[in-house]
C-alpha positions as CSV (number, residue, x, y, z in Angstrom):
1,M,0.1,-0.1,-0.3
2,L,1.1,3.4,-0.6
3,P,0.3,5.2,2.7
4,R,-0.7,8.6,1.2
5,P,-3.8,7.1,-0.7
6,T,-4.4,4.6,1.9
7,I,-4.1,7.2,4.6
8,E,-6.7,9.8,2.7
9,A,-9.2,6.7,2.4
10,F,-9.2,5.7,6.2
11,D,-9.9,9.2,6.6
12,R,-12.7,9.3,4.6
13,H,-14.1,6.4,6.6
14,L,-13.6,7.6,9.9
15,F,-15.4,10.5,9.3
16,D,-18.2,8.7,7.5
17,L,-18.4,6.9,10.9
18,G,-18.6,10.1,13.1
19,L,-15.1,8.9,14.7
20,R,-11.7,11.0,14.9
21,F,-8.5,9.6,15.7
22,E,-5.1,11.6,16.7
23,A,-1.9,9.5,16.4
24,V,1.9,9.6,16.3
25,V,3.1,7.1,13.3
26,I,6.7,5.7,13.0
27,G,8.4,3.6,10.3
28,G,7.9,3.3,6.6
29,A,4.2,5.2,6.6
30,A,5.9,8.0,8.3
31,L,8.5,8.2,5.9
32,G,5.8,7.4,3.3
33,L,3.9,10.5,4.5
34,M,6.6,13.1,4.6
35,G,7.6,12.2,1.3
36,V,11.0,10.5,2.0
37,I,10.2,7.5,0.6
38,Q,8.1,5.9,-2.1
39,R,7.7,2.1,-1.4
40,H,5.0,0.4,-0.4
41,T,4.4,-0.4,3.2
42,R,2.8,-2.9,4.6
43,D,1.4,-1.3,7.9
44,V,1.1,1.7,9.7
45,D,2.6,1.9,12.7
46,I,1.2,3.9,15.7
47,L,3.7,4.7,18.4
48,A,1.2,6.3,20.8
49,P,-1.8,6.0,22.0
50,E,-3.1,2.6,22.1
51,L,-5.8,2.0,19.4
52,P,-9.2,2.5,21.1
53,P,-11.4,-0.4,20.4
54,A,-13.8,2.0,18.2
55,I,-10.8,3.0,16.1
56,A,-9.2,-1.0,15.7
57,L,-12.7,-2.2,14.6
58,A,-12.6,0.9,11.9
59,A,-9.4,-0.4,10.7
60,R,-10.5,-3.7,10.4
61,E,-13.7,-2.8,8.6
62,F,-11.7,-0.4,6.2
63,A,-8.9,-3.4,5.6
64,Q,-11.9,-5.7,4.7
65,A,-13.8,-3.4,2.3
66,Q,-10.5,-2.7,0.8
67,R,-10.0,-6.3,-0.1
68,R,-13.1,-6.4,-1.5
69,S,-11.8,-3.7,-4.1
70,G,-9.1,-5.7,-5.1
71,I,-6.4,-3.7,-2.8
72,E,-4.5,-6.0,-0.4
73,L,-4.7,-4.9,3.1
74,A,-4.3,-6.8,6.3
75,D,-6.5,-6.3,9.3
76,E,-4.1,-5.2,11.6
77,W,-2.4,-2.9,8.8
78,L,-3.0,-0.2,11.8
79,N,-1.1,-1.2,14.6
80,N,0.5,-0.7,18.0
81,G,3.5,-2.9,17.4
82,P,6.4,-0.4,18.4
83,A,4.5,1.1,21.2
84,Q,6.9,-0.1,24.0
85,L,9.5,2.3,22.1
86,G,8.0,5.4,23.4
87,E,9.9,4.0,26.9
88,V,13.2,4.1,25.7
89,L,13.1,7.1,23.1
90,L,15.4,10.0,23.8
91,P,13.7,12.3,26.4
92,G,11.3,15.1,25.3
93,W,10.5,13.1,22.2
94,R,7.1,14.4,22.2
95,A,8.1,18.1,22.3
96,R,10.2,17.3,18.9
97,L,6.8,15.8,17.0
98,E,6.1,16.9,13.5
99,R,2.4,17.3,11.7
100,V,2.7,14.8,8.8
101,F,-1.0,14.4,8.0
102,E,-4.1,16.3,8.5
103,G,-7.7,15.3,7.6
104,Q,-11.2,15.6,8.5
105,A,-11.0,12.9,11.3
106,L,-7.3,11.9,11.4
107,A,-4.7,13.7,12.6
108,L,-0.8,12.0,12.7
109,Q,2.5,13.2,13.9
110,T,5.7,11.5,13.7
111,L,9.0,11.9,15.2
112,G,11.1,15.0,15.0
113,R,13.7,13.9,12.4
114,L,16.8,12.8,15.0
115,D,14.4,10.5,17.0
116,L,12.7,9.1,13.9
117,L,16.2,8.4,12.2
118,S,17.3,6.8,15.9
119,T,14.6,4.4,15.0
120,K,15.2,3.8,12.0
121,L,19.0,2.9,12.5
122,F,17.9,0.8,15.7
123,A,15.9,-1.4,13.4
124,L,18.8,-1.1,10.8
125,C,21.3,-2.3,13.9
126,D,19.1,-5.2,15.5
127,R,17.5,-6.5,12.1
128,G,19.7,-6.0,9.8
129,T,16.6,-4.0,8.1
130,D,15.7,-0.5,6.6
131,F,19.0,0.2,5.0
132,A,17.3,1.7,2.3
133,D,15.1,3.9,4.9
134,C,18.4,5.0,6.3
135,V,19.8,5.8,3.1
136,A,16.6,7.5,1.8
137,L,16.9,9.8,5.1
138,A,20.6,10.6,4.4
139,P,21.7,11.4,8.0
140,S,24.7,13.3,7.9
141,P,27.7,12.4,9.9
142,G,27.3,14.8,12.6
143,E,23.4,13.0,12.6
144,L,25.4,9.7,13.1
145,E,27.6,10.8,15.7
146,A,24.4,12.0,17.6
147,T,22.5,9.0,17.3
148,L,25.7,6.5,18.3
149,P,25.0,7.2,22.3
150,W,21.3,6.1,22.4
151,L,22.0,3.1,19.6
152,E,24.9,1.8,22.0
153,Q,22.1,1.4,24.9
154,Q,19.2,-0.1,23.3
155,D,21.2,-3.8,23.8
156,G,22.7,-5.4,27.0
157,N,25.2,-7.8,24.8
158,E,28.6,-6.8,25.4
159,Q,29.2,-6.7,21.4
160,W,26.6,-4.6,20.9
161,P,28.1,-1.5,21.0
162,E,30.7,-2.4,18.5
163,H,28.1,-3.8,16.2
164,V,26.3,-0.3,16.1
165,R,29.6,1.3,15.1
166,E,30.4,-1.0,12.7
167,T,27.2,-0.8,10.9
168,L,26.8,3.1,11.3
169,A,30.3,3.4,9.4
170,G,29.4,1.0,6.6
171,L,26.2,3.3,6.4
172,A,28.2,6.0,6.3
173,R,30.9,4.7,3.5
174,S,27.2,4.0,1.4
175,L,26.3,7.7,1.8
176,G,29.8,9.0,0.8
177,H,30.9,9.8,4.2
178,A,34.4,9.7,5.2
179,V,35.0,7.3,8.2
């Protein structure tokens, strides 16, 4: 799914139901809404708040209607999968939120640039995914350096800090930064 058309259609669906929802979106959907990436994403990760039951039900009904019209969308396309991340983000992340979508019934914000970059770099270091998203974000050498202390603290494995440094060095090389 492409984030903006799906989000716009879901906004209309919520409006028709008389519902309103404000949330913090992260991941590929956030990058798509920001225009950083153009790739498809399979879900919309909501960091906060927890999906109210009425919104979760509306999202499932929306997914079913989309599938009937030939658009593949999983029932859990709108989810709180990354909610625990909110507990470990850099202090003050809520003050750095940026609006990425404002509809009639749906308002979405995302993390500030350095916070969002940190989450993508963590995914790169932790799962080896999100390399293309990290490249698309085109972090500067200073931004990579600024994320390093937080990233090094995200895993208790004694080899983790070195792994993080090697991963960021490889990304920096790919971006043409001198290492």
